[in-house]
All heavy atoms as an XYZ file, in Angstrom:
660
protein
N     -11.839      1.552      9.767
C     -11.065      0.346      9.661
C     -10.140      0.399      8.448
O      -8.973      0.042      8.544
C     -12.003     -0.858      9.583
C     -11.301     -2.172      9.504
S     -12.347     -3.610      9.787
C     -13.222     -3.748      8.266
N     -10.628      0.857      7.304
C      -9.810      0.928      6.104
C      -8.677      1.939      6.272
O      -7.527      1.663      5.909
C     -10.667      1.273      4.890
C      -9.939      1.375      3.559
C      -9.232      0.072      3.217
C     -10.906      1.767      2.455
N      -8.976      3.094      6.827
C      -7.928      4.109      7.022
C      -6.853      3.605      7.977
O      -5.662      3.866      7.772
C      -8.532      5.426      7.524
C      -9.307      6.169      6.460
S      -8.369      6.521      4.953
C      -7.065      7.534      5.570
N      -7.253      2.884      9.022
C      -6.271      2.315      9.952
C      -5.362      1.335      9.223
O      -4.147      1.307      9.457
C      -6.970      1.591     11.110
C      -7.713      2.538     12.036
O      -7.396      3.742     12.045
O      -8.620      2.061     12.741
N      -5.942      0.546      8.350
C      -5.178     -0.434      7.587
C      -4.179      0.268      6.660
O      -3.001     -0.097      6.605
C      -6.115     -1.333      6.789
C      -5.412     -2.484      6.126
C      -5.162     -3.665      6.823
C      -4.977     -2.392      4.810
C      -4.504     -4.730      6.222
C      -4.321     -3.449      4.201
C      -4.083     -4.616      4.919
O      -3.423     -5.647      4.310
N      -4.633      1.282      5.957
C      -3.765      2.025      5.041
C      -2.627      2.694      5.809
O      -1.464      2.628      5.393
C      -4.580      3.055      4.229
C      -5.506      2.328      3.250
C      -3.665      4.036      3.498
C      -6.532      3.211      2.589
N      -2.934      3.322      6.927
C      -1.897      3.979      7.732
C      -0.882      2.966      8.248
O       0.322      3.225      8.234
C      -2.523      4.751      8.881
C      -3.253      5.993      8.433
C      -3.997      6.691      9.564
O      -4.108      6.174     10.666
N      -4.514      7.870      9.275
N      -1.345      1.807      8.682
C      -0.436      0.775      9.183
C       0.464      0.259      8.063
O       1.662      0.036      8.268
C      -1.226     -0.373      9.809
N      -0.098      0.073      6.879
C       0.699     -0.385      5.737
C       1.727      0.674      5.349
O       2.905      0.359      5.129
C      -0.208     -0.713      4.555
N       1.307      1.925      5.284
C       2.226      3.007      4.914
C       3.343      3.175      5.940
O       4.454      3.568      5.578
C       1.461      4.323      4.734
C       0.592      4.371      3.486
S       1.505      4.212      1.931
C       2.478      5.726      1.951
N       3.077      2.849      7.188
C       4.122      2.976      8.209
C       5.230      1.939      8.003
O       6.323      2.085      8.545
C       3.528      2.849      9.614
O       3.170      1.513      9.890
N       4.959      0.912      7.195
C       5.962     -0.111      6.904
C       6.714      0.167      5.599
O       7.594     -0.604      5.211
C       5.301     -1.482      6.830
C       4.716     -1.935      8.143
C       4.132     -3.323      8.056
O       4.188     -3.994      7.030
N       3.582     -3.778      9.165
N       6.369      1.256      4.932
C       6.999      1.585      3.653
C       8.498      1.836      3.826
O       8.939      2.347      4.855
C       6.327      2.813      3.040
N       9.247      1.452      2.809
C      10.694      1.654      2.778
C      11.030      2.487      1.549
O      10.502      2.236      0.458
C      11.434      0.309      2.702
C      11.111     -0.626      3.840
C      11.735     -0.120      5.146
N      11.363     -0.990      6.247
C      10.518     -0.661      7.207
N       9.928      0.506      7.187
N      10.255     -1.491      8.184
N      11.897      3.461      1.730
C      12.263      4.365      0.648
C      13.772      4.352      0.441
O      14.538      4.255      1.393
C      11.814      5.792      0.967
C      10.326      5.906      1.181
C       9.775      5.824      2.457
C       9.465      6.075      0.106
C       8.406      5.907      2.663
C       8.090      6.159      0.306
C       7.575      6.084      1.579
O       6.226      6.169      1.767
N      14.171      4.457     -0.822
C      15.580      4.548     -1.184
C      15.762      5.686     -2.160
O      14.894      5.928     -3.013
C      16.060      3.264     -1.873
C      16.148      2.088     -0.918
O      16.745      2.250      0.160
O      15.623      1.017     -1.267
N      16.884      6.357     -2.044
C      17.233      7.371     -3.034
C      18.104      6.688     -4.071
O      19.108      6.056     -3.737
C      17.966      8.533     -2.395
C      18.158      9.667     -3.368
C      18.262     10.961     -2.674
N      18.149     12.012     -3.672
C      18.304     13.263     -3.394
N      18.546     13.625     -2.155
N      18.204     14.155     -4.331
N      17.725      6.811     -5.318
C      18.428      6.150     -6.403
C      19.568      7.017     -6.927
O      19.644      8.209     -6.617
C      17.442      5.807     -7.522
C      16.236      4.954     -7.098
C      15.320      4.715     -8.290
C      16.695      3.632     -6.492
N      20.429      6.418     -7.722
C      21.597      7.133     -8.255
C      21.222      8.364     -9.059
O      21.974      9.341     -9.081
C      22.430      6.187     -9.119
C      23.160      5.132     -8.323
C      24.001      4.224     -9.196
O      24.289      4.586    -10.361
O      24.365      3.141     -8.702
N      20.077      8.337     -9.714
C      19.650      9.487    -10.522
C      19.002     10.595     -9.687
O      18.544     11.593    -10.210
C      18.718      9.045    -11.645
C      17.376      8.518    -11.146
O      17.149      8.448     -9.914
O      16.532      8.163    -11.997
N      18.937     10.386     -8.348
C      18.358     11.385     -7.454
C      16.878     11.202     -7.182
O      16.308     11.895     -6.350
N      16.244     10.270     -7.884
C      14.826     10.021     -7.648
C      14.663      9.108     -6.429
O      15.630      8.572     -5.898
C      14.170      9.385     -8.882
O      14.680      8.084     -9.110
N      13.421      8.959     -6.002
C      13.110      8.127     -4.835
C      12.275      6.933     -5.259
O      11.390      7.046     -6.104
C      12.346      8.931     -3.786
C      13.210      9.955     -3.113
C      13.395     11.210     -3.674
C      13.858      9.667     -1.919
C      14.199     12.156     -3.066
C      14.667     10.608     -1.297
C      14.834     11.846     -1.880
O      15.640     12.769     -1.286
N      12.564      5.800     -4.645
C      11.834      4.566     -4.873
C      11.249      4.139     -3.530
O      11.947      4.147     -2.514
C      12.772      3.475     -5.400
C      12.132      2.104     -5.441
C      11.314      1.740     -6.499
C      12.327      1.198     -4.412
C      10.707      0.491     -6.542
C      11.728     -0.057     -4.443
C      10.920     -0.399     -5.504
O      10.316     -1.624     -5.527
N       9.972      3.783     -3.520
C       9.331      3.323     -2.297
C       8.544      2.057     -2.538
O       7.995      1.861     -3.628
N       8.513      1.195     -1.529
C       7.732     -0.033     -1.599
C       7.276     -0.408     -0.201
O       7.804      0.101      0.786
C       8.533     -1.176     -2.216
C       9.716     -1.608     -1.389
C      10.509     -2.727     -2.044
O      10.145     -3.176     -3.143
O      11.507     -3.148     -1.442
N       6.283     -1.296     -0.146
C       5.789     -1.792      1.133
C       6.009     -3.297      1.150
O       5.405     -4.015      0.351
C       4.294     -1.456      1.331
C       4.066      0.050      1.197
C       3.817     -1.954      2.701
C       2.612      0.461      1.200
N       6.898     -3.764      2.037
C       7.139     -5.206      2.111
C       5.827     -5.972      2.342
O       4.931     -5.491      3.016
C       8.067     -5.355      3.321
C       8.723     -4.020      3.459
C       7.686     -3.022      3.001
N       5.724     -7.157      1.745
C       4.566     -8.049      1.838
C       3.383     -7.596      0.978
O       2.360     -8.267      0.932
C       4.110     -8.247      3.287
C       5.155     -8.896      4.165
C       4.710     -9.100      5.591
N       3.367     -9.609      5.693
C       2.475     -9.167      6.589
N       2.796     -8.247      7.455
N       1.265     -9.686      6.631
N       3.496     -6.460      0.305
C       2.435     -5.981     -0.578
C       2.984     -6.024     -2.008
O       3.451     -5.019     -2.546
C       1.987     -4.562     -0.203
C       1.189     -4.498      1.055
C       1.792     -4.654      2.296
C      -0.179     -4.291      1.011
C       1.059     -4.599      3.466
C      -0.930     -4.231      2.178
C      -0.303     -4.385      3.404
N       2.959     -7.219     -2.584
C       3.563     -7.447     -3.884
C       2.990     -6.524     -4.957
O       1.778     -6.427     -5.124
C       3.341     -8.900     -4.286
C       4.270     -9.355     -5.365
C       4.197    -10.842     -5.512
N       3.613    -11.129     -6.805
C       3.005    -12.243     -7.121
N       2.864    -13.188     -6.236
N       2.526    -12.414     -8.321
N       3.868     -5.833     -5.650
C       3.459     -4.942     -6.721
C       3.143     -3.530     -6.277
O       2.813     -2.681     -7.109
N       3.242     -3.257     -4.983
C       2.960     -1.906     -4.480
C       4.295     -1.173     -4.348
O       5.067     -1.404     -3.419
C       2.221     -1.946     -3.123
C       2.008     -0.539     -2.584
C       0.884     -2.655     -3.278
N       4.573     -0.313     -5.343
C       5.798      0.465     -5.341
C       5.562      1.761     -6.105
O       4.594      1.899     -6.843
C       6.963     -0.322     -5.953
C       6.767     -0.713     -7.383
C       6.151     -1.837     -7.846
C       7.152      0.047     -8.535
N       6.143     -1.834     -9.217
C       6.762     -0.693     -9.672
C       7.798      1.258     -8.727
C       6.992     -0.238    -10.961
C       8.031      1.708    -10.014
C       7.625      0.952    -11.108
N       6.469      2.705     -5.898
C       6.381      3.998     -6.583
C       7.782      4.538     -6.798
O       8.721      4.186     -6.084
C       5.555      4.993     -5.773
N       7.914      5.425     -7.767
C       9.175      6.082     -8.069
C       8.855      7.506     -8.474
O       7.982      7.734     -9.307
C       9.895      5.333     -9.198
C      11.216      5.972     -9.549
O      11.320      6.636    -10.553
N      12.204      5.768     -8.715
N       9.554      8.482     -7.859
C       9.275      9.877     -8.169
C      10.507     10.732     -7.903
O      11.473     10.278     -7.287
C       8.095     10.384     -7.340
O       7.690     11.649     -7.801
N      10.437     11.990     -8.322
C      11.576     12.896     -8.190
C      11.761     13.429     -6.771
O      12.838     13.905     -6.438
C      11.435     14.087     -9.147
O      10.178     14.729     -8.894
C      11.491     13.622    -10.597
N      10.731     13.371     -5.938
C      10.865     13.829     -4.551
C      10.283     12.774     -3.609
O       9.424     11.979     -3.995
C      10.154     15.171     -4.335
O       8.749     14.994     -4.319
N      10.753     12.795     -2.371
C      10.262     11.839     -1.384
C       8.773     12.039     -1.125
O       8.017     11.077     -1.031
C      11.066     11.958     -0.088
C      10.710     10.995      1.031
C      10.827      9.545      0.569
C      11.603     11.241      2.243
N       8.344     13.286     -1.042
C       6.926     13.574     -0.797
C       6.041     13.026     -1.923
O       5.014     12.391     -1.673
C       6.703     15.076     -0.641
C       5.279     15.438     -0.283
C       5.103     16.935     -0.055
O       6.066     17.605      0.362
O       3.988     17.405     -0.295
N       6.451     13.236     -3.165
C       5.683     12.714     -4.300
C       5.701     11.194     -4.318
O       4.693     10.562     -4.641
C       6.233     13.253     -5.613
S       5.840     14.985     -5.908
N       6.830     10.618     -3.947
C       6.930      9.159     -3.899
C       5.960      8.596     -2.865
O       5.275      7.612     -3.125
C       8.367      8.752     -3.584
S       8.671      6.978     -3.723
N       5.881      9.224     -1.697
C       4.934      8.777     -0.665
C       3.496      8.879     -1.150
O       2.691      7.971     -0.939
C       5.105      9.616      0.600
C       6.285      9.247      1.414
C       6.317     10.053      2.704
N       7.503      9.722      3.456
C       8.313     10.600      4.031
N       8.050     11.883      3.957
N       9.372     10.206      4.686
N       3.175      9.993     -1.779
C       1.818     10.201     -2.290
C       1.468      9.143     -3.329
O       0.389      8.532     -3.270
C       1.673     11.610     -2.893
O       1.933     12.579     -1.869
C       0.288     11.832     -3.474
N       2.369      8.911     -4.272
C       2.129      7.903     -5.300
C       2.020      6.507     -4.695
O       1.177      5.712     -5.119
C       3.241      7.933     -6.339
C       3.193      9.137     -7.237
C       4.321      9.148     -8.252
O       5.095      8.203     -8.372
N       4.417     10.248     -8.990
N       2.869      6.217     -3.707
C       2.827      4.906     -3.072
C       1.476      4.660     -2.412
O       0.901      3.582     -2.521
C       3.959      4.772     -2.055
C       4.141      3.392     -1.430
C       4.488      2.359     -2.496
C       5.225      3.437     -0.366
N       0.936      5.672     -1.749
C      -0.377      5.495     -1.118
C      -1.472      5.323     -2.166
O      -2.389      4.523     -1.978
C      -0.721      6.640     -0.179
C      -2.048      6.374      0.522
C      -2.330      7.286      1.673
O      -1.437      7.848      2.263
N      -3.596      7.422      1.999
N      -1.381      6.034     -3.272
C      -2.369      5.857     -4.341
C      -2.324      4.438     -4.899
O      -3.374      3.823     -5.131
C      -2.126      6.882     -5.455
C      -2.448      8.299     -5.045
C      -2.009      9.342     -6.061
O      -1.426      8.966     -7.119
O      -2.228     10.527     -5.808
N      -1.117      3.911     -5.097
C      -0.969      2.536     -5.583
C      -1.544      1.561     -4.556
O      -2.261      0.620     -4.905
C       0.506      2.216     -5.893
C       0.698      0.734     -6.194
C       1.008      3.065     -7.046
N      -1.230      1.780     -3.279
C      -1.757      0.928     -2.213
C      -3.281      0.956     -2.192
O      -3.929     -0.097     -2.102
C      -1.205      1.366     -0.852
C      -1.774      0.654      0.373
C      -1.433     -0.837      0.345
C      -1.266      1.314      1.644
N      -3.869      2.142     -2.281
C      -5.331      2.269     -2.292
C      -5.939      1.427     -3.417
O      -6.885      0.667     -3.195
C      -5.755      3.729     -2.472
C      -5.405      4.624     -1.296
O      -5.036      4.112     -0.220
O      -5.486      5.860     -1.467
N      -5.395      1.569     -4.626
C      -5.904      0.812     -5.768
C      -5.697     -0.686     -5.570
O      -6.578     -1.497     -5.890
C      -5.223      1.254     -7.066
C      -5.613      2.662     -7.485
O      -6.633      3.185     -6.974
O      -4.896      3.244     -8.326
N      -4.537     -1.071     -5.039
C      -4.206     -2.477     -4.798
C      -5.215     -3.103     -3.836
O      -5.668     -4.223     -4.043
C      -2.786     -2.548     -4.257
C      -2.196     -3.902     -4.101
C      -1.495     -4.602     -5.041
C      -2.215     -4.721     -2.927
N      -1.078     -5.808     -4.516
C      -1.504     -5.906     -3.223
C      -2.753     -4.569     -1.655
C      -1.334     -6.928     -2.301
C      -2.582     -5.584     -0.731
C      -1.874     -6.745     -1.049
N      -5.584     -2.375     -2.793
C      -6.564     -2.867     -1.816
C      -7.936     -3.032     -2.474
O      -8.581     -4.072     -2.320
C      -6.654     -1.927     -0.596
C      -5.363     -2.014      0.231
C      -7.872     -2.250      0.269
C      -5.248     -0.939      1.307
N      -8.383     -2.015     -3.202
C      -9.702     -2.073     -3.843
C      -9.782     -3.247     -4.810
O     -10.738     -4.031     -4.780
C     -10.018     -0.741     -4.567
C     -11.244     -0.876     -5.468
C     -10.228      0.377     -3.555
N      -8.774     -3.395     -5.656
C      -8.781     -4.495     -6.627
C      -8.736     -5.840     -5.903
O      -9.456     -6.778     -6.266
C      -7.621     -4.342     -7.620
C      -7.881     -3.138     -8.522
C      -7.434     -5.609     -8.452
C      -6.692     -2.707     -9.344
N      -7.895     -5.938     -4.878
C      -7.807     -7.183     -4.118
C      -9.130     -7.574     -3.492
O      -9.540     -8.739     -3.547
N      -9.828     -6.611     -2.912
C     -11.128     -6.907     -2.307
C     -12.162     -7.278     -3.359
O     -12.976     -8.180     -3.151
C     -11.604     -5.726     -1.460
C     -10.812     -5.475     -0.176
C     -11.303     -4.207      0.507
C     -10.890     -6.662      0.771
N     -12.127     -6.597     -4.498
C     -13.062     -6.930     -5.576
C     -12.849     -8.350     -6.071
O     -13.797     -9.033     -6.458
C     -12.921     -5.943     -6.737
C     -13.507     -4.591     -6.451
C     -13.264     -3.604     -7.583
O     -12.348     -3.755     -8.380
N     -14.097     -2.573     -7.635
N     -11.597     -8.804     -6.056
C     -11.280    -10.155     -6.522
C     -11.394    -11.198     -5.419
O     -11.150    -12.378     -5.644
C      -9.860    -10.178     -7.107
C      -9.655     -9.336     -8.366
C      -8.185     -9.324     -8.768
C     -10.532     -9.839     -9.504
N     -11.742    -10.757     -4.211
C     -11.906    -11.678     -3.097
C     -10.604    -12.158     -2.481
O     -10.576    -13.178     -1.799
N      -9.522    -11.425     -2.698
C      -8.229    -11.820     -2.142
C      -8.106    -11.387     -0.693
O      -8.673    -10.375     -0.275
C      -7.098    -11.190     -2.946
C      -7.043    -11.712     -4.344
C      -5.852    -11.186     -5.078
N      -5.841    -11.732     -6.428
C      -5.337    -11.100     -7.458
N      -4.798     -9.911     -7.314
N      -5.356    -11.661     -8.642
N      -7.348    -12.156      0.067
C      -7.067    -11.783      1.454
C      -5.954    -10.753      1.473
O      -4.974    -10.880      0.736
C      -6.623    -12.995      2.255
C      -7.754    -13.946      2.515
C      -7.260    -15.082      3.364
N      -8.351    -16.009      3.554
C      -8.629    -16.545      4.710
N      -7.888    -16.304      5.756
N      -9.645    -17.368      4.821
N      -6.105     -9.769      2.308
C      -5.071     -8.749      2.467
C      -4.085     -9.200      3.539
O      -4.467     -9.907      4.471
C      -5.703     -7.418      2.864
C      -6.737     -6.847      1.892
C      -7.318     -5.572      2.460
C      -6.122     -6.601      0.531
N      -2.826     -8.783      3.423
C      -1.861     -9.147      4.455
C      -2.306     -8.630      5.825
O      -2.855     -7.534      5.933
C      -0.576     -8.442      4.015
C      -0.743     -8.203      2.558
C      -2.216     -8.001      2.353
N      -2.076     -9.437      6.852
C      -2.378     -8.987      8.214
C      -1.317     -7.999      8.657
O      -0.142     -8.160      8.348
C      -2.401    -10.165      9.166
C      -3.585    -11.059      8.937
C      -3.609    -12.153      9.961
N      -4.758    -12.999      9.703
C      -5.465    -13.558     10.653
N      -5.131    -13.395     11.906
N      -6.508    -14.290     10.348
N      -1.770     -6.993      9.383
C      -0.864     -5.980      9.903
C      -1.023     -5.900     11.421
O      -2.148     -5.912     11.924
C      -1.162     -4.619      9.278
C      -0.936     -4.545      7.769
C      -1.459     -3.233      7.224
C       0.544     -4.700      7.446
N       0.092     -5.802     12.139
C       0.024     -5.740     13.601
C      -0.820     -4.557     14.077
O      -0.693     -3.447     13.561
C       1.481     -5.559     14.021
C       2.302     -5.941     12.851
C       1.455     -5.725     11.640
N      -1.703     -4.827     15.017
C      -2.504     -3.773     15.625
C      -3.698     -3.313     14.820
O      -4.374     -2.368     15.205
N      -3.961     -3.967     13.690
C      -5.089     -3.565     12.849
C      -6.034     -4.742     12.716
O      -5.621     -5.849     12.377
C      -4.623     -3.123     11.441
C      -5.812     -2.736     10.582
C      -3.632     -1.992     11.541
N      -7.300     -4.501     12.987
C      -8.304     -5.547     12.849
C      -8.367     -5.986     11.387
O      -8.443     -5.159     10.477
C      -9.657     -5.010     13.292
C     -10.669     -6.111     13.521
C     -11.934     -5.553     14.139
N     -13.015     -5.859     13.207
C     -13.994     -5.060     12.908
N     -14.069     -3.881     13.457
N     -14.923     -5.412     12.077
N      -8.331     -7.265     11.171
C      -8.318     -7.804      9.808
C      -9.667     -7.620      9.136
O     -10.707     -7.589      9.797
C      -7.955     -9.279      9.849
N      -9.632     -7.511      7.818
C     -10.866     -7.478      7.047
C     -11.461     -8.875      7.052
O     -10.733     -9.864      7.055
C     -10.580     -7.085      5.591
C     -10.253     -5.631      5.424
C      -8.948     -5.195      5.481
C     -11.255     -4.718      5.213
C      -8.633     -3.867      5.321
C     -10.957     -3.373      5.052
C      -9.645     -2.948      5.107
N     -12.780     -8.989      7.011
C     -13.386    -10.327      6.911
C     -12.875    -11.034      5.656
O     -12.661    -10.396      4.634
C     -14.885    -10.043      6.800
C     -15.065     -8.649      7.288
C     -13.768     -7.931      7.043
N     -12.668    -12.331      5.735
C     -12.124    -13.070      4.595
C     -13.057    -13.027      3.379
O     -12.630    -13.190      2.262
C     -11.837    -14.515      4.983
O     -13.023    -15.143      5.401
N     -14.338    -12.797      3.594
C     -15.294    -12.719      2.503
C     -15.615    -11.284      2.108
O     -16.564    -11.040      1.382
C     -16.599    -13.430      2.891
C     -16.436    -14.896      3.245
C     -16.222    -15.700      2.002
C     -16.164    -17.179      2.400
N     -15.873    -18.026      1.305
N     -14.803    -10.341      2.590
C     -15.069     -8.927      2.289
C     -15.010     -8.688      0.776
O     -14.122     -9.161      0.107
C     -14.062     -8.039      2.993
N     -15.972     -7.980      0.281
C     -16.001     -7.608     -1.129
C     -16.532     -6.189     -1.231
O     -17.309     -5.743     -0.419
C     -16.899     -8.544     -1.934
C     -16.402     -9.969     -1.963
C     -16.954    -10.658     -3.184
N     -16.587    -12.052     -3.130
C     -15.655    -12.587     -3.890
N     -14.998    -11.839     -4.720
N     -15.375    -13.874     -3.813
N     -16.112     -5.519     -2.285
C     -16.607     -4.180     -2.526
C     -17.686     -4.231     -3.593
O     -17.588     -4.999     -4.544
C     -15.466     -3.269     -3.006
C     -14.352     -3.028     -1.991
C     -13.288     -2.155     -2.633
C     -14.880     -2.376     -0.737
N     -18.684     -3.400     -3.446
C     -19.725     -3.312     -4.466
C     -19.123     -2.686     -5.718
O     -18.348     -1.746     -5.637
C     -20.884     -2.474     -3.968
N     -19.452     -3.239     -6.849
C     -18.905     -2.726     -8.120
C     -19.910     -1.805     -8.743
O     -21.065     -1.940     -8.677
C     -18.573     -3.893     -9.072
C     -18.042     -3.360    -10.379
C     -17.598     -4.824     -8.422
């Protein structure tokens, strides 16, 4: 379930090439989830790492995650063991 959620979120990622030649990536509706790197591949990798951490912290704090089409939602009371 978690991997499906991560894959669905990453499929919504948007990338831009900046004037300095680096890449910027973000996932709409996932506030604060962004990355910047010298290559598109590194930007994608960093973006997924940020997303992974964002999900873990959100669940630890009891926050609801954004709903994604085609992915079963996490229970509203989902929490991770610390």
